[in-house]
N, CA, C and O atoms as a Tinker XYZ file with bonds, in Angstrom:
   284  protein
     1  N      0.832000   -1.184000    0.000000    73     2
     2  CA     0.000000    0.000000    0.000000    64     1     3
     3  C      0.871000    1.239000    0.000000    63     2     4     5
     4  O      1.973000    1.235000    0.549000    81     3
     5  N      0.397000    2.251000   -0.589000    73     3     6
     6  CA     1.153000    3.484000   -0.718000    64     5     7
     7  C      1.300000    4.183000    0.628000    63     6     8     9
     8  O      0.390000    4.151000    1.456000    81     7
     9  N      2.461000    4.819000    0.841000    73     7    10
    10  CA     2.660000    5.557000    2.081000    64     9    11
    11  C      1.891000    6.865000    2.086000    63    10    12    13
    12  O      1.857000    7.548000    3.109000    81    11
    13  N      1.275000    7.231000    0.977000    73    11    14
    14  CA     0.429000    8.424000    0.940000    64    13    15
    15  C     -1.019000    8.089000    1.285000    63    14    16    17
    16  O     -1.896000    8.951000    1.223000    81    15
    17  N     -1.259000    6.845000    1.645000    73    15    18
    18  CA    -2.616000    6.389000    1.955000    64    17    19
    19  C     -3.249000    7.222000    3.071000    63    18    20    21
    20  O     -4.400000    7.644000    2.954000    81    19
    21  N     -2.507000    7.458000    4.142000    73    19    22
    22  CA    -3.056000    8.217000    5.269000    64    21    23
    23  C     -3.292000    9.677000    4.899000    63    22    24    25
    24  O     -4.198000   10.310000    5.440000    81    23
    25  N     -2.499000   10.214000    3.997000    73    23    26
    26  CA    -2.672000   11.595000    3.584000    64    25    27
    27  C     -3.941000   11.809000    2.784000    63    26    28    29
    28  O     -4.441000   12.931000    2.707000    81    27
    29  N     -4.470000   10.753000    2.186000    73    27    30
    30  CA    -5.661000   10.862000    1.352000    64    29    31
    31  C     -6.956000   10.574000    2.111000    63    30    32    33
    32  O     -8.038000   10.614000    1.526000    81    31
    33  N     -6.852000   10.284000    3.403000    73    31    34
    34  CA    -8.052000    9.939000    4.171000    64    33    35
    35  C     -8.896000   11.165000    4.464000    63    34    36    37
    36  O     -8.381000   12.209000    4.866000    81    35
    37  N    -10.172000   11.031000    4.262000    73    35    38
    38  CA   -11.128000   12.077000    4.614000    64    37    39
    39  C    -12.340000   11.389000    5.228000    63    38    40    41
    40  O    -12.774000   10.343000    4.746000    81    39
    41  N    -12.877000   11.967000    6.275000    73    39    42
    42  CA   -14.040000   11.396000    6.929000    64    41    43
    43  C    -15.331000   11.789000    6.233000    63    42    44    45
    44  O    -15.508000   12.945000    5.848000    81    43
    45  N    -16.219000   10.845000    6.075000    73    43    46
    46  CA   -17.533000   11.114000    5.505000    64    45    47
    47  C    -18.527000   11.081000    6.656000    63    46    48    49
    48  O    -18.876000   10.006000    7.144000    81    47
    49  N    -18.976000   12.224000    7.085000    73    47    50
    50  CA   -19.845000   12.313000    8.259000    64    49    51
    51  C    -21.183000   11.604000    8.062000    63    50    52    53
    52  O    -21.865000   11.294000    9.040000    81    51
    53  N    -21.562000   11.349000    6.833000    73    51    54
    54  CA   -22.839000   10.663000    6.588000    64    53    55
    55  C    -22.759000    9.176000    6.933000    63    54    56    57
    56  O    -23.787000    8.528000    7.129000    81    55
    57  N    -21.545000    8.636000    7.008000    73    55    58
    58  CA   -21.403000    7.202000    7.264000    64    57    59
    59  C    -21.180000    6.876000    8.732000    63    58    60    61
    60  O    -21.111000    5.702000    9.095000    81    59
    61  N    -21.065000    7.886000    9.582000    73    59    62
    62  CA   -20.816000    7.653000   10.997000    64    61    63
    63  C    -22.126000    7.524000   11.759000    63    62    64    65
    64  O    -23.132000    8.147000   11.417000    81    63
    65  N    -22.089000    6.707000   12.794000    73    63    66
    66  CA   -23.254000    6.567000   13.657000    64    65    67
    67  C    -22.791000    6.325000   15.081000    63    66    68    69
    68  O    -21.623000    6.015000   15.316000    81    67
    69  N    -23.685000    6.462000   16.011000    73    67    70
    70  CA   -23.396000    6.236000   17.420000    64    69    71
    71  C    -24.048000    4.931000   17.833000    63    70    72    73
    72  O    -25.203000    4.672000   17.494000    81    71
    73  N    -23.302000    4.101000   18.573000    73    71    74
    74  CA   -23.835000    2.815000   19.020000    64    73    75
    75  C    -23.294000    2.511000   20.408000    63    74    76    77
    76  O    -22.310000    3.110000   20.840000    81    75
    77  N    -23.926000    1.595000   21.098000    73    75    78
    78  CA   -23.476000    1.158000   22.404000    64    77    79
    79  C    -22.357000    0.138000   22.237000    63    78    80    81
    80  O    -22.328000   -0.603000   21.255000    81    79
    81  N    -21.438000    0.102000   23.195000    73    79    82
    82  CA   -20.339000   -0.849000   23.127000    64    81    83
    83  C    -20.826000   -2.299000   23.173000    63    82    84    85
    84  O    -20.160000   -3.199000   22.661000    81    83
    85  N    -21.972000   -2.517000   23.780000    73    83    86
    86  CA   -22.507000   -3.876000   23.884000    64    85    87
    87  C    -23.251000   -4.305000   22.625000    63    86    88    89
    88  O    -23.640000   -5.467000   22.507000    81    87
    89  N    -23.454000   -3.392000   21.689000    73    87    90
    90  CA   -24.180000   -3.694000   20.460000    64    89    91
    91  C    -23.217000   -4.282000   19.425000    63    90    92    93
    92  O    -22.805000   -3.596000   18.490000    81    91
    93  N    -22.869000   -5.541000   19.598000    73    91    94
    94  CA   -21.881000   -6.195000   18.743000    64    93    95
    95  C    -22.462000   -6.527000   17.372000    63    94    96    97
    96  O    -21.742000   -6.449000   16.377000    81    95
    97  N    -23.704000   -6.886000   17.290000    73    95    98
    98  CA   -24.275000   -7.346000   16.026000    64    97    99
    99  C    -24.272000   -6.266000   14.939000    63    98   100   101
   100  O    -24.079000   -6.580000   13.764000    81    99
   101  N    -24.481000   -5.019000   15.308000    73    99   102
   102  CA   -24.486000   -3.951000   14.304000    64   101   103
   103  C    -23.096000   -3.774000   13.711000    63   102   104   105
   104  O    -22.957000   -3.584000   12.503000    81   103
   105  N    -22.070000   -3.834000   14.548000    73   103   106
   106  CA   -20.706000   -3.683000   14.053000    64   105   107
   107  C    -20.308000   -4.874000   13.183000    63   106   108   109
   108  O    -19.675000   -4.705000   12.140000    81   107
   109  N    -20.679000   -6.064000   13.613000    73   107   110
   110  CA   -20.361000   -7.258000   12.829000    64   109   111
   111  C    -21.057000   -7.217000   11.472000    63   110   112   113
   112  O    -20.457000   -7.554000   10.451000    81   111
   113  N    -22.303000   -6.809000   11.463000    73   111   114
   114  CA   -23.048000   -6.712000   10.202000    64   113   115
   115  C    -22.426000   -5.672000    9.287000    63   114   116   117
   116  O    -22.391000   -5.850000    8.069000    81   115
   117  N    -21.933000   -4.579000    9.875000    73   115   118
   118  CA   -21.293000   -3.529000    9.076000    64   117   119
   119  C    -20.076000   -4.087000    8.356000    63   118   120   121
   120  O    -19.927000   -3.898000    7.149000    81   119
   121  N    -19.198000   -4.780000    9.095000    73   119   122
   122  CA   -17.974000   -5.294000    8.489000    64   121   123
   123  C    -18.235000   -6.450000    7.542000    63   122   124   125
   124  O    -17.521000   -6.605000    6.551000    81   123
   125  N    -19.231000   -7.257000    7.821000    73   123   126
   126  CA   -19.550000   -8.355000    6.914000    64   125   127
   127  C    -20.142000   -7.861000    5.601000    63   126   128   129
   128  O    -20.142000   -8.588000    4.608000    81   127
   129  N    -20.640000   -6.645000    5.588000    73   127   130
   130  CA   -21.185000   -6.067000    4.359000    64   129   131
   131  C    -20.079000   -5.618000    3.404000    63   130   132   133
   132  O    -20.350000   -5.315000    2.242000    81   131
   133  N    -18.830000   -5.575000    3.890000    73   131   134
   134  CA   -17.693000   -5.178000    3.070000    64   133   135
   135  C    -16.942000   -6.419000    2.585000    63   134   136   137
   136  O    -17.024000   -7.493000    3.180000    81   135
   137  N    -16.215000   -6.236000    1.496000    73   135   138
   138  CA   -15.432000   -7.350000    0.965000    64   137   139
   139  C    -14.224000   -7.595000    1.869000    63   138   140   141
   140  O    -13.799000   -6.695000    2.594000    81   139
   141  N    -13.669000   -8.809000    1.828000    73   139   142
   142  CA   -12.467000   -9.070000    2.625000    64   141   143
   143  C    -11.325000   -8.104000    2.316000    63   142   144   145
   144  O    -10.584000   -7.719000    3.220000    81   143
   145  N    -11.175000   -7.713000    1.069000    73   143   146
   146  CA   -10.118000   -6.775000    0.704000    64   145   147
   147  C    -10.329000   -5.416000    1.366000    63   146   148   149
   148  O     -9.371000   -4.801000    1.836000    81   147
   149  N    -11.564000   -4.946000    1.407000    73   147   150
   150  CA   -11.860000   -3.668000    2.073000    64   149   151
   151  C    -11.564000   -3.758000    3.568000    63   150   152   153
   152  O    -11.063000   -2.803000    4.162000    81   151
   153  N    -11.874000   -4.900000    4.175000    73   151   154
   154  CA   -11.611000   -5.070000    5.610000    64   153   155
   155  C    -10.116000   -5.075000    5.891000    63   154   156   157
   156  O     -9.669000   -4.476000    6.869000    81   155
   157  N     -9.336000   -5.746000    5.043000    73   155   158
   158  CA    -7.887000   -5.780000    5.222000    64   157   159
   159  C     -7.295000   -4.388000    5.040000    63   158   160   161
   160  O     -6.380000   -4.006000    5.770000    81   159
   161  N     -7.801000   -3.631000    4.081000    73   159   162
   162  CA    -7.322000   -2.258000    3.881000    64   161   163
   163  C     -7.570000   -1.412000    5.126000    63   162   164   165
   164  O     -6.719000   -0.612000    5.512000    81   163
   165  N     -8.725000   -1.584000    5.750000    73   163   166
   166  CA    -9.033000   -0.822000    6.959000    64   165   167
   167  C     -8.124000   -1.227000    8.115000    63   166   168   169
   168  O     -7.715000   -0.377000    8.906000    81   167
   169  N     -7.808000   -2.506000    8.221000    73   167   170
   170  CA    -6.878000   -2.958000    9.261000    64   169   171
   171  C     -5.508000   -2.324000    9.041000    63   170   172   173
   172  O     -4.858000   -1.898000    9.995000    81   171
   173  N     -5.071000   -2.262000    7.788000    73   171   174
   174  CA    -3.784000   -1.650000    7.472000    64   173   175
   175  C     -3.787000   -0.165000    7.832000    63   174   176   177
   176  O     -2.796000    0.340000    8.360000    81   175
   177  N     -4.863000    0.528000    7.562000    73   175   178
   178  CA    -4.959000    1.943000    7.926000    64   177   179
   179  C     -4.884000    2.107000    9.442000    63   178   180   181
   180  O     -4.182000    2.990000    9.934000    81   179
   181  N     -5.594000    1.272000   10.178000    73   179   182
   182  CA    -5.565000    1.359000   11.641000    64   181   183
   183  C     -4.165000    1.051000   12.177000    63   182   184   185
   184  O     -3.705000    1.685000   13.127000    81   183
   185  N     -3.500000    0.086000   11.572000    73   183   186
   186  CA    -2.144000   -0.265000   12.000000    64   185   187
   187  C     -1.198000    0.920000   11.799000    63   186   188   189
   188  O     -0.373000    1.210000   12.665000    81   187
   189  N     -1.314000    1.593000   10.673000    73   187   190
   190  CA    -0.446000    2.740000   10.401000    64   189   191
   191  C     -0.785000    3.932000   11.294000    63   190   192   193
   192  O      0.107000    4.686000   11.685000    81   191
   193  N     -2.063000    4.106000   11.619000    73   191   194
   194  CA    -2.449000    5.178000   12.541000    64   193   195
   195  C     -1.863000    4.901000   13.922000    63   194   196   197
   196  O     -1.349000    5.810000   14.574000    81   195
   197  N     -1.938000    3.657000   14.364000    73   195   198
   198  CA    -1.447000    3.302000   15.698000    64   197   199
   199  C      0.065000    3.320000   15.807000    63   198   200   201
   200  O      0.595000    3.778000   16.819000    81   199
   201  N      0.771000    2.840000   14.809000    73   199   202
   202  CA     2.219000    2.682000   14.904000    64   201   203
   203  C      3.008000    3.725000   14.138000    63   202   204   205
   204  O      4.235000    3.746000   14.237000    81   203
   205  N      2.363000    4.582000   13.387000    73   203   206
   206  CA     3.047000    5.668000   12.704000    64   205   207
   207  C      3.939000    5.208000   11.570000    63   206   208   209
   208  O      3.735000    4.135000   11.002000    81   207
   209  N      4.944000    6.035000   11.236000    73   207   210
   210  CA     5.804000    5.730000   10.098000    64   209   211
   211  C      6.612000    4.445000   10.284000    63   210   212   213
   212  O      7.011000    3.820000    9.301000    81   211
   213  N      6.854000    4.050000   11.518000    73   211   214
   214  CA     7.620000    2.832000   11.781000    64   213   215
   215  C      6.852000    1.564000   11.486000    63   214   216   217
   216  O      7.399000    0.468000   11.611000    81   215
   217  N      5.593000    1.691000   11.095000    73   215   218
   218  CA     4.771000    0.509000   10.846000    64   217   219
   219  C      5.273000   -0.307000    9.667000    63   218   220   221
   220  O      5.040000   -1.514000    9.605000    81   219
   221  N      5.952000    0.333000    8.737000    73   219   222
   222  CA     6.437000   -0.387000    7.566000    64   221   223
   223  C      7.911000   -0.746000    7.673000    63   222   224   225
   224  O      8.455000   -1.403000    6.785000    81   223
   225  N      8.563000   -0.322000    8.751000    73   223   226
   226  CA     9.980000   -0.638000    8.929000    64   225   227
   227  C     10.142000   -2.117000    9.276000    63   226   228   229
   228  O      9.294000   -2.718000    9.936000    81   227
   229  N     11.237000   -2.674000    8.818000    73   227   230
   230  CA    11.517000   -4.073000    9.113000    64   229   231
   231  C     12.069000   -4.183000   10.528000    63   230   232   233
   232  O     12.651000   -3.238000   11.061000    81   231
   233  N     11.876000   -5.346000   11.119000    73   231   234
   234  CA    12.425000   -5.583000   12.447000    64   233   235
   235  C     13.937000   -5.762000   12.351000    63   234   236   237
   236  O     14.447000   -6.361000   11.405000    81   235
   237  N     14.633000   -5.237000   13.339000    73   235   238
   238  CA    16.082000   -5.359000   13.356000    64   237   239
   239  C     16.462000   -6.686000   13.995000    63   238   240   241
   240  O     15.929000   -7.062000   15.039000    81   239
   241  N     17.385000   -7.388000   13.357000    73   239   242
   242  CA    17.869000   -8.645000   13.917000    64   241   243
   243  C     19.049000   -8.332000   14.830000    63   242   244   245
   244  O     19.988000   -7.633000   14.450000    81   243
   245  N     18.974000   -8.862000   16.029000    73   243   246
   246  CA    20.035000   -8.621000   16.997000    64   245   247
   247  C     20.515000   -9.972000   17.503000    63   246   248   249
   248  O     19.717000  -10.820000   17.903000    81   247
   249  N     21.832000  -10.159000   17.480000    73   247   250
   250  CA    22.425000  -11.385000   17.976000    64   249   251
   251  C     23.461000  -11.015000   19.013000    63   250   252   253
   252  O     24.358000  -10.213000   18.749000    81   251
   253  N     23.342000  -11.590000   20.178000    73   251   254
   254  CA    24.291000  -11.319000   21.238000    64   253   255
   255  C     24.808000  -12.649000   21.758000    63   254   256   257
   256  O     24.026000  -13.522000   22.133000    81   255
   257  N     26.124000  -12.803000   21.782000    73   255   258
   258  CA    26.734000  -14.042000   22.266000    64   257   259
   259  C     27.293000  -13.769000   23.650000    63   258   260   261
   260  O     28.065000  -12.831000   23.850000    81   259
   261  N     26.903000  -14.583000   24.582000    73   259   262
   262  CA    27.390000  -14.428000   25.950000    64   261   263
   263  C     28.023000  -15.745000   26.394000    63   262   264   265
   264  O     27.716000  -16.814000   25.867000    81   263
   265  N     28.900000  -15.638000   27.361000    73   263   266
   266  CA    29.506000  -16.832000   27.947000    64   265   267
   267  C     29.001000  -16.975000   29.354000    63   266   268   269
   268  O     28.981000  -16.020000   30.130000    81   267
   269  N     28.594000  -18.181000   29.673000    73   267   270
   270  CA    28.103000  -18.451000   31.023000    64   269   271
   271  C     29.273000  -18.695000   31.963000    63   270   272   273
   272  O     30.317000  -19.221000   31.576000    81   271
   273  N     29.062000  -18.301000   33.194000    73   271   274
   274  CA    30.067000  -18.577000   34.229000    64   273   275
   275  C     29.986000  -20.054000   34.603000    63   274   276   277
   276  O     28.900000  -20.627000   34.698000    81   275
   277  N     31.121000  -20.643000   34.806000    73   275   278
   278  CA    31.130000  -22.046000   35.213000    64   277   279
   279  C     30.831000  -22.122000   36.706000    63   278   280   281
   280  O     31.331000  -21.323000   37.498000    81   279
   281  N     30.025000  -23.075000   37.063000    73   279   282
   282  CA    29.664000  -23.201000   38.489000    64   281   283
   283  C     30.375000  -24.356000   39.162000    63   282   284
   284  O     30.178000  -24.592000   40.354000    81   283
């Protein structure tokens, strides 16, 4: 996905609604109405919002060799 994805986000106020946290069925029905690809795209957007620019960085491999004391 493009790194400009977050820059192109705009909220559509007509699609927002208020619901109770215990109202699970409405949220499930909302997501099931979307294709799997749309759901994965939304997960990727949330991941980038939560983790910022480092979300696409690779993990650093670290190797440390230690010697144990003899007992």
